[in-house]
Each structure stands twice: as structure tokens, then as C-alpha cells.
N, C-alpha and C positions, 0 to 999 in steps of 0.2 A: 260712379267710379268702380272699376271691375274688383271686387273682393276674391273672386275666384282665380287662382294661379293655377296653370296646368305645369307639372313639373314635367321638365324636360327629360327624355332618354339620353343626353349627350351633354358633354360639357365643351364648353367653347364655342364655336361657330356653327354655323348650319350644318345639317348633315350632309347634305348633299354636295359639300365642299370638302369632304371626308375622303382622302386617295384611297385609303384602306378598303372602303366598302368596294369602290372601281376596280381596283386590282382584285381582291378576292372575289369578286363580282367575272370577271373575266376569266380568272383562273378555272372558278366552279364550271363555269359554260364549257371551257377547254377541256377540263378533265372528265365532265360527265359525255361529252362527245367522242372523245378517247375511248372512253369506258364503254359507251355503247358500240363502237366501231370493233375494239378487241374481243366482244363476244362472237363476232362472225368468224372468227380466227378457231382453228381446232384446238380446243382446250388439252387433250391428252392425245398421244398415240400408244402404239403397241408396244413400246420400249421405253416410255417415260413421258415427261410433260411436253406436249405439242407448242404451236408456235403462239397461241394466244394464252398459255399459261401465264408469262412473265406480265405481258401488257395487262392481263386481268387485274392482276394483284397489284401493280405499281399505278394504275389508273384508278384503283378502288382505294388503295391507300392514298392517294394524292386528293381524290374526292372527300374523302371523310377528314382529312386535316385542312382542306380547303373552305368546305362546310364550317369548321370550328372557326377557322380564320375569319369569316364572314360573320359569324354571331359574335366573336370578340370584337370584331372592328366596330359594333355599335356601343360597346361597354367600356372599351379600353381608351386612353389619350388619344385623341384626334390627332392626326397628322394631314393638315392642310394642302391643297394642291398647289398654291402659290409657296409653300415653305419647301416644297419636294423639287418643284421645276427649276432649272438653273436660270440664272439671273445674268444680263447683260455679255459679258464676254464668253461666259461657260455657254449661253445660249447659241451663239454664233457657232460654236466651234460644234455641239450637237446637231444642230442644222447642216453644217457641212460634211457633218461625218454621215448625215445619214443620207444626204443626196448624192455622197461620193458614188456609190455603187451605180446610181442611177446615170450618172455622167460616166462612167466607165461602161456601163451597157450600150448608152447609146452613141458613144464614140467608138467602141469596138469595130462595128462592121467596115467603116470608112475609113478609119485612122490604123486599125491593126493594133495588136495585141502590144506591142512596145510603146508607141507614142500614146494610146489612151492609158497604160498603167503608169508612164510617166507624167503624163497630166494629173492623173487622181492623185498619184504618191505625193506629187506637189504641192495639190489643193492641203491633203493631209499634212505633210510634213512644215508648210510654210504655217503652221497655227502655233508650233513650237520652237521652230529655228529659224535663223535668218534665212533670206530667200537663195542665195548662192548655196549655203548647206543643203536645203531642201532640194534645190535643183540638182546638186550632186548626189544626194542620197537618192533620189526618185530616180536618175539614169542608172546609177550603178545597180540597183536593185532589180529595175526593171528587166536589163542587160542581161544580169546574173540569172533570173527567174525564166526570160525566153532561151537563152543558153542551156540552161538544164532541162527544162520542158520539150524543147524543139530538138535540140541535138542529142543528148544523153540520153532521154529518157523516150523519144521518137514520138511525141505527143503533137498532133495536129492542132497549131494555134491559129486562130484567125491573124493573117498578115494585108497589109496594104500593096499598093500596086510597086511597091519597091521590094518586096519580101520581107520585109521587118515591121 
């Protein structure tokens, strides 16, 4: 029988399931890279702060606060990954929301802006509304956006063989 039991530095489940560690680590790497890149910009100029002044300070503060969050994530209450991720229906909504821009970009060249946006907006709206309201909203929003950008603002939008 083992008489010596090692005290764990964490409460609850395994530490590798703690979502706070992963999030703080990703933010720490991101802020470190951004801080490193911000030193490449000119910090000060002849008439005041340069282009690198604000990025250095913002990313420096972000790096320090993220490092504190990383240390605290080992000591604070553990939030498990399974508790943070959405369940069942919400997971489907999240998947559709993430895949919608990919669908829009892949269909944009051959369907044109209007049909692609109608398709994507319908996929997003149908999660919360009935299908006929989703189709109506998607059609109206796409036509209004197309009209505003194409006609009023003269922004060239990708169109299909029919001009829409």
C-alpha cells in the first residue's frame, strides 16, 4: 500500500482538460508575437509618438495580463473543456456558423454575390426562423446589400452570368 500521496496542484479533473490553460497559452503566444512584431515599427517620431508606440504598449500590457492569467489558471477553479463546448443543438449552430463563410467564398465565383449571400444567409437564418421567413429575409437582405454596394456606392461585386 502506498503511504505517500502526492498533493495535486489542481482541483478536480486532470490539468490537461482545463480550458483556461489552453486559452491563456494561445493568447500568450499571440501577444508575444504581436509584441515582437511591434518592435519593428518606429516607436517615436520628430513630432510625437510613432507608428509603434501604441502597439508596443497594448501588446506589452496584453502579454503581462495574459501571463498572469496563465499562472492563475493553474490555481483557480478549473473549467473543463466539456463544460465550455456547446452541446447538441448549439454545436450544430456553431458548426453552421463557422462553415458559412467558407460556403460563401467557395460559391461566390460561380454563383455571384447575390445568390451566394442568399444561400449563406438562408443557412444562418433557418437556425432561428421558419424556412419561409428565412428565405424571405435572406432574399431581401441580399438584394438590399447588392443594390447599396453595386448601384449607390459603385463597388464592383462578383456577379454570375446573369449580372447578379
